[in-house]
VOKOLDREN-180983 format. One line per field, with one value per atom (N, C-alpha, C): residue number from 1; residue in one letter; atom name; z, y, x. Coordinates in steps of 0.1 Angstrom, whole numbers, plus 5000, padded with zeros to 4 digits. Layout:
# VOKOLDREN-180983
resi = (NUM|...)
resn = (A|...)
name = (CA|...)
c3 = (Z|...)
c2 = (Y|...)
c1 = (X|...)
***
This chain:
# VOKOLDREN-180983
resi = (1|1|1|2|2|2|3|3|3|4|4|4|5|5|5|6|6|6|7|7|7|8|8|8|9|9|9|10|10|10|11|11|11|12|12|12|13|13|13|14|14|14|15|15|15|16|16|16|17|17|17|18|18|18|19|19|19|20|20|20|21|21|21|22|22|22|23|23|23|24|24|24|25|25|25|26|26|26|27|27|27|28|28|28|29|29|29|30|30|30|31|31|31|32|32|32|33|33|33|34|34|34|35|35|35|36|36|36|37|37|37|38|38|38|39|39|39|40|40|40|41|41|41|42|42|42|43|43|43|44|44|44|45|45|45|46|46|46|47|47|47|48|48|48|49|49|49|50|50|50|51|51|51|52|52|52|53|53|53|54|54|54|55|55|55|56|56|56|57|57|57|58|58|58|59|59|59|60|60|60|61|61|61|62|62|62|63|63|63|64|64|64|65|65|65|66|66|66|67|67|67|68|68|68|69|69|69|70|70|70|71|71|71|72|72|72|73|73|73|74|74|74|75|75|75|76|76|76|77|77|77|78|78|78|79|79|79|80|80|80|81|81|81|82|82|82|83|83|83|84|84|84|85|85|85|86|86|86|87|87|87|88|88|88|89|89|89|90|90|90|91|91|91|92|92|92|93|93|93|94|94|94|95|95|95|96|96|96|97|97|97|98|98|98|99|99|99|100|100|100|101|101|101|102|102|102|103|103|103|104|104|104|105|105|105|106|106|106|107|107|107|108|108|108|109|109|109|110|110|110|111|111|111|112|112|112|113|113|113|114|114|114|115|115|115|116|116|116|117|117|117|118|118|118|119|119|119|120|120|120|121|121|121|122|122|122|123|123|123|124|124|124|125|125|125|126|126|126|127|127|127|128|128|128|129|129|129|130|130|130|131|131|131|132|132|132|133|133|133|134|134|134|135|135|135|136|136|136|137|137|137|138|138|138|139|139|139|140|140|140|141|141|141|142|142|142|143|143|143|144|144|144|145|145|145|146|146|146|147|147|147|148|148|148|149|149|149|150|150|150|151|151|151|152|152|152|153|153|153|154|154|154|155|155|155|156|156|156|157|157|157|158|158|158|159|159|159|160|160|160|161|161|161|162|162|162|163|163|163|164|164|164|165|165|165|166|166|166|167|167|167|168|168|168|169|169|169|170|170|170|171|171|171|172|172|172|173|173|173|174|174|174|175|175|175|176|176|176|177|177|177|178|178|178|179|179|179|180|180|180|181|181|181|182|182|182|183|183|183|184|184|184|185|185|185|186|186|186|187|187|187|188|188|188|189|189|189|190|190|190|191|191|191|192|192|192|193|193|193|194|194|194|195|195|195|196|196|196|197|197|197|198|198|198|199|199|199|200|200|200|201|201|201|202|202|202|203|203|203|204|204|204|205|205|205|206|206|206|207|207|207|208|208|208|209|209|209|210|210|210|211|211|211|212|212|212|213|213|213|214|214|214|215|215|215|216|216|216|217|217|217|218|218|218|219|219|219|220|220|220|221|221|221|222|222|222|223|223|223|224|224|224|225|225|225|226|226|226|227|227|227|228|228|228|229|229|229|230|230|230|231|231|231|232|232|232|233|233|233|234|234|234|235|235|235|236|236|236|237|237|237|238|238|238|239|239|239|240|240|240|241|241|241|242|242|242|243|243|243|244|244|244|245|245|245|246|246|246|247|247|247|248|248|248|249|249|249|250|250|250|251|251|251)
resn = (X|X|X|X|X|X|X|X|X|X|X|X|X|X|X|X|X|X|X|X|X|X|X|X|X|X|X|X|X|X|X|X|X|X|X|X|X|X|X|X|X|X|X|X|X|X|X|X|X|X|X|X|X|X|X|X|X|X|X|X|X|X|X|X|X|X|X|X|X|X|X|X|X|X|X|X|X|X|X|X|X|X|X|X|X|X|X|X|X|X|X|X|X|X|X|X|X|X|X|X|X|X|X|X|X|X|X|X|X|X|X|X|X|X|X|X|X|X|X|X|X|X|X|X|X|X|X|X|X|X|X|X|X|X|X|X|X|X|X|X|X|X|X|X|X|X|X|X|X|X|X|X|X|X|X|X|X|X|X|X|X|X|X|X|X|X|X|X|X|X|X|X|X|X|X|X|X|X|X|X|X|X|X|X|X|X|X|X|X|X|X|X|X|X|X|X|X|X|X|X|X|X|X|X|X|X|X|X|X|X|X|X|X|X|X|X|X|X|X|X|X|X|X|X|X|X|X|X|X|X|X|X|X|X|X|X|X|X|X|X|X|X|X|X|X|X|X|X|X|X|X|X|X|X|X|X|X|X|X|X|X|X|X|X|X|X|X|X|X|X|X|X|X|X|X|X|X|X|X|X|X|X|X|X|X|X|X|X|X|X|X|X|X|X|X|X|X|X|X|X|X|X|X|X|X|X|X|X|X|X|X|X|X|X|X|X|X|X|X|X|X|X|X|X|X|X|X|X|X|X|X|X|X|X|X|X|X|X|X|X|X|X|X|X|X|X|X|X|X|X|X|X|X|X|X|X|X|X|X|X|X|X|X|X|X|X|X|X|X|X|X|X|X|X|X|X|X|X|X|X|X|X|X|X|X|X|X|X|X|X|X|X|X|X|X|X|X|X|X|X|X|X|X|X|X|X|X|X|X|X|X|X|X|X|X|X|X|X|X|X|X|X|X|X|X|X|X|X|X|X|X|X|X|X|X|X|X|X|X|X|X|X|X|X|X|X|X|X|X|X|X|X|X|X|X|X|X|X|X|X|X|X|X|X|X|X|X|X|X|X|X|X|X|X|X|X|X|X|X|X|X|X|X|X|X|X|X|X|X|X|X|X|X|X|X|X|X|X|X|X|X|X|X|X|X|X|X|X|X|X|X|X|X|X|X|X|X|X|X|X|X|X|X|X|X|X|X|X|X|X|X|X|X|X|X|X|X|X|X|X|X|X|X|X|X|X|X|X|X|X|X|X|X|X|X|X|X|X|X|X|X|X|X|X|X|X|X|X|X|X|X|X|X|X|X|X|X|X|X|X|X|X|X|X|X|X|X|X|X|X|X|X|X|X|X|X|X|X|X|X|X|X|X|X|X|X|X|X|X|X|X|X|X|X|X|X|X|X|X|X|X|X|X|X|X|X|X|X|X|X|X|X|X|X|X|X|X|X|X|X|X|X|X|X|X|X|X|X|X|X|X|X|X|X|X|X|X|X|X|X|X|X|X|X|X|X|X|X|X|X|X|X|X|X|X|X|X|X|X|X|X|X|X|X|X|X|X|X|X|X|X|X|X|X|X|X|X|X|X|X|X|X|X|X|X|X|X|X|X|X|X|X|X|X|X|X|X|X|X|X|X|X|X|X|X|X|X|X|X|X|X|X|X|X|X|X|X|X|X|X|X|X|X|X|X|X|X|X|X|X|X|X|X)
name = (N|CA|C|N|CA|C|N|CA|C|N|CA|C|N|CA|C|N|CA|C|N|CA|C|N|CA|C|N|CA|C|N|CA|C|N|CA|C|N|CA|C|N|CA|C|N|CA|C|N|CA|C|N|CA|C|N|CA|C|N|CA|C|N|CA|C|N|CA|C|N|CA|C|N|CA|C|N|CA|C|N|CA|C|N|CA|C|N|CA|C|N|CA|C|N|CA|C|N|CA|C|N|CA|C|N|CA|C|N|CA|C|N|CA|C|N|CA|C|N|CA|C|N|CA|C|N|CA|C|N|CA|C|N|CA|C|N|CA|C|N|CA|C|N|CA|C|N|CA|C|N|CA|C|N|CA|C|N|CA|C|N|CA|C|N|CA|C|N|CA|C|N|CA|C|N|CA|C|N|CA|C|N|CA|C|N|CA|C|N|CA|C|N|CA|C|N|CA|C|N|CA|C|N|CA|C|N|CA|C|N|CA|C|N|CA|C|N|CA|C|N|CA|C|N|CA|C|N|CA|C|N|CA|C|N|CA|C|N|CA|C|N|CA|C|N|CA|C|N|CA|C|N|CA|C|N|CA|C|N|CA|C|N|CA|C|N|CA|C|N|CA|C|N|CA|C|N|CA|C|N|CA|C|N|CA|C|N|CA|C|N|CA|C|N|CA|C|N|CA|C|N|CA|C|N|CA|C|N|CA|C|N|CA|C|N|CA|C|N|CA|C|N|CA|C|N|CA|C|N|CA|C|N|CA|C|N|CA|C|N|CA|C|N|CA|C|N|CA|C|N|CA|C|N|CA|C|N|CA|C|N|CA|C|N|CA|C|N|CA|C|N|CA|C|N|CA|C|N|CA|C|N|CA|C|N|CA|C|N|CA|C|N|CA|C|N|CA|C|N|CA|C|N|CA|C|N|CA|C|N|CA|C|N|CA|C|N|CA|C|N|CA|C|N|CA|C|N|CA|C|N|CA|C|N|CA|C|N|CA|C|N|CA|C|N|CA|C|N|CA|C|N|CA|C|N|CA|C|N|CA|C|N|CA|C|N|CA|C|N|CA|C|N|CA|C|N|CA|C|N|CA|C|N|CA|C|N|CA|C|N|CA|C|N|CA|C|N|CA|C|N|CA|C|N|CA|C|N|CA|C|N|CA|C|N|CA|C|N|CA|C|N|CA|C|N|CA|C|N|CA|C|N|CA|C|N|CA|C|N|CA|C|N|CA|C|N|CA|C|N|CA|C|N|CA|C|N|CA|C|N|CA|C|N|CA|C|N|CA|C|N|CA|C|N|CA|C|N|CA|C|N|CA|C|N|CA|C|N|CA|C|N|CA|C|N|CA|C|N|CA|C|N|CA|C|N|CA|C|N|CA|C|N|CA|C|N|CA|C|N|CA|C|N|CA|C|N|CA|C|N|CA|C|N|CA|C|N|CA|C|N|CA|C|N|CA|C|N|CA|C|N|CA|C|N|CA|C|N|CA|C|N|CA|C|N|CA|C|N|CA|C|N|CA|C|N|CA|C|N|CA|C|N|CA|C|N|CA|C|N|CA|C|N|CA|C|N|CA|C|N|CA|C|N|CA|C|N|CA|C|N|CA|C|N|CA|C|N|CA|C|N|CA|C|N|CA|C|N|CA|C|N|CA|C|N|CA|C|N|CA|C|N|CA|C|N|CA|C|N|CA|C|N|CA|C|N|CA|C|N|CA|C|N|CA|C|N|CA|C|N|CA|C|N|CA|C|N|CA|C|N|CA|C|N|CA|C|N|CA|C|N|CA|C|N|CA|C|N|CA|C|N|CA|C|N|CA|C|N|CA|C|N|CA|C|N|CA|C|N|CA|C|N|CA|C|N|CA|C|N|CA|C|N|CA|C|N|CA|C|N|CA|C|N|CA|C|N|CA|C|N|CA|C|N|CA|C|N|CA|C|N|CA|C|N|CA|C|N|CA|C|N|CA|C|N|CA|C)
c3 = (4506|4514|4520|4533|4539|4538|4544|4542|4547|4557|4562|4554|4543|4535|4539|4550|4555|4549|4545|4539|4549|4544|4552|4551|4561|4561|4569|4564|4571|4582|4594|4606|4612|4610|4615|4611|4598|4593|4597|4602|4605|4597|4592|4584|4594|4593|4602|4595|4602|4596|4603|4594|4599|4605|4617|4623|4622|4615|4612|4624|4624|4636|4636|4648|4649|4647|4645|4644|4632|4624|4612|4614|4626|4629|4638|4644|4653|4664|4666|4676|4679|4688|4692|4685|4679|4673|4676|4674|4677|4664|4664|4652|4657|4650|4653|4645|4652|4645|4637|4625|4617|4615|4609|4607|4603|4604|4600|4586|4578|4564|4564|4576|4576|4577|4577|4577|4590|4601|4614|4614|4623|4624|4629|4627|4632|4647|4652|4666|4672|4665|4670|4671|4682|4684|4693|4695|4704|4698|4706|4702|4708|4702|4707|4704|4712|4710|4706|4694|4689|4686|4684|4680|4665|4658|4643|4638|4627|4620|4607|4605|4593|4583|4571|4560|4550|4552|4544|4529|4524|4509|4502|4509|4502|4498|4486|4481|4491|4496|4506|4519|4530|4542|4546|4549|4554|4567|4575|4589|4591|4600|4605|4620|4626|4641|4645|4654|4660|4675|4681|4695|4699|4709|4713|4723|4719|4728|4741|4741|4754|4763|4756|4764|4770|4761|4766|4777|4775|4785|4798|4797|4809|4817|4809|4816|4822|4815|4821|4834|4834|4846|4857|4854|4865|4871|4862|4866|4875|4870|4877|4891|4891|4904|4914|4909|4917|4923|4914|4919|4929|4926|4936|4949|4949|4961|4969|4962|4970|4976|4969|4974|4986|4985|4996|5009|5007|5018|5025|5016|5021|5029|5024|5031|5044|5044|5056|5067|5063|5072|5078|5069|5074|5084|5080|5089|5103|5102|5115|5123|5117|5125|5130|5125|5130|5145|5151|5165|5173|5169|5177|5175|5163|5161|5168|5166|5171|5186|5191|5205|5214|5208|5215|5220|5216|5220|5234|5241|5255|5258|5249|5251|5250|5240|5239|5251|5256|5268|5280|5282|5293|5292|5281|5279|5282|5277|5279|5294|5301|5316|5323|5319|5326|5324|5312|5310|5319|5319|5327|5342|5347|5361|5365|5355|5357|5358|5350|5351|5364|5368|5381|5392|5393|5403|5403|5391|5390|5395|5393|5398|5413|5419|5433|5440|5434|5439|5438|5427|5425|5434|5437|5447|5461|5464|5477|5478|5467|5467|5469|5463|5465|5479|5487|5501|5509|5503|5509|5505|5497|5494|5480|5472|5458|5448|5442|5432|5418|5415|5402|5395|5402|5396|5391|5400|5396|5384|5384|5374|5360|5360|5347|5342|5350|5345|5340|5342|5337|5322|5316|5302|5302|5291|5289|5281|5280|5272|5279|5271|5276|5283|5283|5290|5302|5307|5320|5331|5342|5353|5366|5377|5390|5401|5408|5420|5432|5437|5448|5462|5471|5484|5492|5488|5495|5491|5482|5479|5468|5467|5456|5445|5435|5423|5413|5415|5406|5395|5390|5380|5366|5356|5342|5333|5326|5317|5324|5317|5323|5328|5322|5327|5341|5346|5360|5368|5362|5370|5374|5365|5368|5380|5380|5392|5405|5404|5416|5422|5414|5418|5424|5418|5424|5438|5440|5453|5464|5461|5472|5480|5474|5482|5494|5494|5506|5516|5513|5522|5529|5522|5526|5527|5538|5539|5548|5546|5554|5554|5543|5543|5539|5543|5539|5533|5523|5517|5517|5521|5520|5511|5500|5490|5490|5490|5489|5477|5467|5454|5456|5452|5454|5440|5430|5417|5406|5395|5384|5371|5360|5347|5336|5326|5314|5302|5292|5279|5268|5260|5249|5255|5252|5256|5268|5275|5288|5299|5311|5323|5335|5346|5358|5370|5382|5394|5405|5413|5425|5437|5447|5458|5471|5482|5495|5498|5504|5507|5522|5528|5541|5540|5544|5543|5557|5561|5573|5568|5573|5568|5578|5575|5584|5575|5580|5572|5573|5563|5563|5574|5582|5593|5606|5606|5618|5622|5635|5639|5642|5643|5645|5633|5635|5623|5621|5609|5605|5597|5596|5588|5580|5568|5559|5555|5554|5548|5536|5525|5512|5504|5497|5486|5473|5465|5453|5440|5429|5416|5406|5400|5389|5376|5366|5352|5343|5336|5328|5313|5304|5290|5283|5274|5267|5255|5255|5244|5236|5227|5218|5225|5236|5244|5256|5257|5268|5276|5287|5296|5303|5305|5312|5320|5331|5340|5333|5332|5327|5337|5349|5359|5372|5383|5397|5405|5412|5421|5435|5444|5458|5468|5478|5489|5502|5513|5527|5533|5526|5531|5535|5545|5549|5559|5566|5575|5567|5569|5562|5567|5558|5561|5555|5562|5558|5565|5558|5565|5568|5579|5583|5573|5573|5563|5565|5555|5555|5556|5555|5556|5543)
c2 = (9050|9046|9058|9056|9067|9065|9073|9073|9060|9054|9042|9030|9032|9021|9014|9019|9013|9019|9011|9017|9025|9036|9044|9039|9039|9035|9046|9047|9057|9051|9056|9051|9062|9062|9072|9086|9088|9101|9105|9096|9099|9091|9097|9089|9082|9069|9062|9053|9049|9040|9026|9016|9003|8996|8991|8982|8968|8959|8946|8939|8936|8929|8915|8909|8895|8886|8891|8883|8887|8878|8883|8886|8883|8886|8898|8900|8911|8911|8922|8922|8936|8938|8952|8954|8965|8968|8983|8987|9000|9008|9020|9029|9042|9045|9057|9068|9078|9089|9098|9101|9109|9123|9124|9137|9135|9145|9144|9149|9143|9148|9161|9166|9180|9191|9186|9196|9199|9191|9194|9190|9196|9193|9179|9175|9161|9160|9149|9147|9141|9142|9137|9122|9117|9103|9097|9105|9100|9087|9078|9066|9064|9056|9052|9037|9031|9017|9016|9010|9009|8994|8991|8978|8978|8968|8968|8955|8956|8944|8942|8930|8927|8922|8928|8923|8915|8902|8894|8894|8897|8896|8908|8919|8931|8927|8932|8930|8935|8946|8952|8953|8947|8947|8961|8963|8976|8974|8985|8984|8995|8992|9003|9002|9013|9013|9009|9000|8996|8996|8997|8996|8982|8978|8964|8963|8953|8950|8946|8938|8933|8945|8955|8967|8974|8977|8985|8977|8964|8956|8956|8955|8955|8968|8979|8992|8993|8988|8989|8981|8969|8961|8967|8974|8981|8992|9000|9011|9006|8995|8990|8985|8978|8973|8985|8996|9007|9013|9014|9019|9010|8997|8987|8987|8988|8989|9001|9012|9025|9023|9017|9015|9005|8995|8985|8992|9000|9007|9016|9024|9033|9025|9014|9006|9001|8996|8991|9001|9013|9025|9028|9028|9031|9021|9008|8997|8998|9001|9002|9013|9024|9035|9034|9024|9022|9019|9011|9009|9021|9030|9042|9052|9052|9061|9055|9042|9037|9035|9030|9026|9035|9043|9052|9045|9050|9044|9047|9038|9040|9054|9058|9071|9082|9081|9091|9092|9079|9079|9085|9082|9087|9103|9108|9122|9129|9123|9128|9128|9118|9117|9127|9129|9139|9153|9156|9170|9171|9161|9161|9163|9156|9157|9171|9176|9190|9200|9198|9208|9206|9194|9191|9198|9197|9203|9218|9224|9238|9242|9234|9236|9236|9226|9225|9237|9242|9254|9266|9267|9278|9277|9265|9264|9268|9265|9269|9284|9291|9306|9311|9304|9309|9309|9299|9298|9308|9314|9325|9339|9338|9351|9356|9348|9353|9342|9344|9334|9336|9347|9350|9338|9332|9321|9309|9306|9295|9299|9312|9317|9315|9318|9317|9303|9293|9279|9274|9281|9277|9279|9270|9272|9284|9291|9302|9297|9284|9279|9281|9281|9284|9272|9260|9249|9244|9252|9249|9250|9242|9241|9241|9247|9247|9244|9234|9231|9233|9245|9248|9243|9243|9238|9246|9258|9267|9264|9255|9251|9259|9258|9264|9255|9260|9252|9250|9257|9255|9266|9268|9278|9271|9277|9271|9282|9279|9289|9298|9303|9311|9325|9329|9342|9340|9328|9326|9321|9312|9307|9317|9326|9337|9345|9351|9359|9351|9338|9330|9328|9326|9325|9338|9349|9363|9364|9359|9361|9354|9343|9336|9344|9355|9363|9370|9370|9376|9365|9353|9342|9335|9336|9329|9339|9336|9343|9334|9336|9329|9313|9308|9294|9285|9272|9261|9250|9243|9232|9219|9208|9195|9187|9182|9174|9160|9150|9136|9131|9128|9123|9108|9105|9092|9084|9091|9085|9095|9092|9101|9093|9099|9092|9103|9100|9108|9100|9104|9097|9107|9109|9119|9133|9140|9154|9156|9145|9146|9139|9144|9138|9143|9135|9138|9135|9141|9138|9138|9127|9127|9127|9136|9138|9142|9141|9146|9158|9168|9181|9185|9190|9196|9210|9219|9234|9240|9247|9256|9270|9279|9292|9302|9314|9324|9332|9335|9344|9358|9366|9379|9388|9394|9403|9395|9382|9374|9367|9364|9358|9343|9338|9324|9316|9305|9296|9286|9284|9274|9263|9252|9241|9235|9230|9224|9210|9200|9187|9185|9184|9185|9172|9168|9158|9165|9163|9172|9163|9168|9162|9173|9171|9181|9173|9180|9175|9185|9180|9189|9185|9195|9192|9199|9193|9199|9207|9220|9229|9233|9242|9246|9251|9258|9264|9256|9243|9235|9230|9224|9219|9230|9228|9238|9230|9237|9232|9234|9224|9226|9222|9216|9213|9211|9216|9212|9210|9199|9196|9194|9201|9200|9201|9193|9193|9189|9192|9189|9178|9170|9159|9147|9149|9139|9129|9134|9125|9115|9102|9092|9089|9087|9083|9069|9061|9047|9037|9026|9016|9021|9016|9021|9017|9024|9021|9007|9000|8987|8976|8980|8969|8969)
c1 = (4858|4870|4876|4881|4888|4903|4911|4926|4932|4925|4931|4927|4919|4915|4902|4895|4883|4871|4861|4849|4841|4834|4825|4811|4804|4790|4782|4769|4760|4752|4753|4746|4738|4724|4715|4720|4724|4728|4742|4750|4764|4773|4784|4793|4803|4806|4814|4823|4834|4844|4841|4839|4835|4847|4844|4854|4848|4855|4849|4843|4830|4825|4828|4830|4833|4821|4809|4797|4789|4784|4777|4763|4757|4743|4742|4730|4728|4737|4745|4755|4759|4768|4773|4787|4789|4802|4805|4817|4821|4824|4820|4822|4830|4840|4847|4840|4834|4827|4837|4833|4842|4835|4824|4818|4803|4795|4781|4780|4771|4768|4762|4758|4752|4763|4775|4786|4792|4788|4794|4808|4816|4830|4832|4845|4848|4847|4842|4841|4853|4864|4877|4877|4882|4883|4873|4861|4851|4845|4840|4834|4820|4812|4799|4797|4789|4785|4771|4769|4755|4752|4739|4736|4734|4739|4738|4732|4726|4721|4728|4735|4742|4733|4733|4725|4734|4734|4745|4742|4731|4728|4734|4737|4743|4757|4761|4775|4785|4783|4791|4783|4788|4780|4776|4763|4758|4753|4752|4748|4738|4729|4720|4718|4718|4717|4703|4701|4688|4689|4677|4677|4675|4682|4681|4669|4661|4649|4654|4665|4670|4674|4681|4686|4674|4664|4652|4645|4643|4636|4644|4657|4665|4664|4663|4662|4648|4638|4624|4624|4630|4630|4637|4648|4656|4648|4641|4633|4621|4615|4603|4608|4620|4625|4627|4633|4636|4623|4612|4600|4593|4594|4589|4596|4609|4617|4613|4611|4607|4593|4584|4571|4571|4579|4580|4585|4596|4602|4591|4584|4573|4563|4558|4548|4553|4565|4571|4572|4576|4577|4563|4553|4539|4534|4537|4532|4539|4552|4560|4555|4550|4545|4531|4523|4510|4508|4516|4514|4516|4526|4528|4516|4510|4499|4486|4483|4471|4471|4482|4483|4491|4499|4508|4520|4532|4544|4547|4555|4558|4565|4573|4579|4569|4560|4549|4540|4537|4528|4535|4548|4556|4557|4559|4560|4546|4535|4522|4519|4523|4520|4528|4541|4549|4544|4539|4533|4520|4512|4500|4503|4513|4517|4523|4530|4536|4525|4514|4503|4495|4494|4487|4494|4507|4515|4513|4513|4510|4497|4486|4473|4473|4480|4481|4487|4498|4504|4495|4488|4479|4467|4462|4451|4455|4468|4473|4473|4477|4477|4463|4453|4439|4435|4439|4435|4444|4454|4461|4455|4444|4438|4441|4448|4452|4448|4436|4431|4436|4444|4448|4455|4464|4472|4463|4453|4444|4435|4431|4422|4429|4442|4450|4450|4448|4449|4436|4425|4412|4410|4403|4399|4388|4388|4379|4366|4365|4354|4340|4330|4316|4310|4317|4311|4319|4328|4335|4325|4328|4319|4327|4320|4326|4315|4317|4309|4318|4318|4327|4323|4333|4331|4321|4319|4310|4295|4293|4279|4273|4260|4253|4250|4243|4239|4250|4261|4272|4273|4285|4287|4290|4284|4286|4290|4302|4307|4317|4327|4337|4331|4320|4314|4309|4306|4302|4313|4322|4333|4343|4346|4356|4352|4340|4336|4336|4332|4332|4346|4356|4370|4374|4370|4374|4368|4357|4350|4357|4365|4372|4382|4387|4397|4390|4377|4370|4367|4370|4367|4380|4391|4403|4415|4424|4437|4445|4459|4469|4466|4462|4458|4470|4469|4478|4470|4475|4468|4477|4470|4476|4467|4473|4465|4469|4460|4463|4456|4464|4459|4455|4442|4437|4438|4434|4434|4436|4442|4443|4445|4441|4442|4443|4451|4452|4451|4443|4442|4440|4450|4449|4448|4437|4436|4427|4424|4416|4423|4421|4427|4419|4420|4413|4421|4418|4425|4414|4414|4405|4414|4410|4419|4411|4418|4413|4422|4416|4423|4420|4431|4429|4434|4426|4429|4428|4438|4438|4439|4430|4429|4423|4423|4417|4408|4396|4387|4393|4394|4400|4394|4402|4398|4395|4397|4396|4409|4410|4423|4421|4409|4407|4409|4416|4419|4408|4405|4394|4401|4393|4399|4388|4391|4382|4388|4380|4384|4375|4381|4374|4376|4366|4367|4366|4376|4377|4380|4374|4377|4381|4392|4396|4395|4390|4391|4398|4408|4416|4415|4417|4417|4428|4435|4446|4440|4443|4439|4451|4450|4461|4473|4470|4481|4485|4480|4484|4472|4475|4465|4458|4444|4436|4426|4421|4410|4397|4389|4375|4364|4368|4358|4365|4358|4362|4349|4349|4338|4345|4340|4346|4334|4335|4325|4332|4326|4331|4323|4317|4308|4317|4326|4335|4328|4317|4310|4302|4305|4298|4284|4275|4262|4259|4251|4249|4258|4261|4270|4283|4289|4302|4312|4323|4334|4340|4343|4348|4338|4325|4315|4307)
***
């Protein structure tokens, strides 16, 4: 008995004052913690809620703390629901992202096209500088890969690999000066890391050391590839075969 006249009962090693439960069977009741039999100091007026089982055959009702299966099962269900909700959200996000990854979103395609067009404009300006006798800007836009190719307007069997393409571009400054370029793009396409442009070109220029102006009409194809540092030229095919052979045009 404590000072208040209430009997003390042991609950999981703690001495507690019993507050008469309203239900004689398994139920929840409140115990005011007094002190531990191990000699710990009083916990003051702190309270805890435990599940107790009433043993009616005892002369004096005794109680022992038990874990409620309902409580544990409820916690498991809540935890499982949280995990399930998280997985569902993750799957929905992945599914929503699939069209953008597989097909390319409109915004991604527009940005890709804008970058490609900006590089093509840079190539056109650099080509115009080449016909003015300065090939350095165009050289800087070429890939340094071993499989780049150049079939230039001056003919020949073509150059393969940067070791051949680079010197060929250097040679052009001995052929062109004071040039102007007009380019008419016929078709172009970009898909992922590859793109091409087909165009007609008109070039007016002077051979270095000469005063007479010359003109070239060129059919040209550019092929570009996106590398780690951006778009680069990997192929150019140009010829001046503008005179048609065979059936007349339009037939």
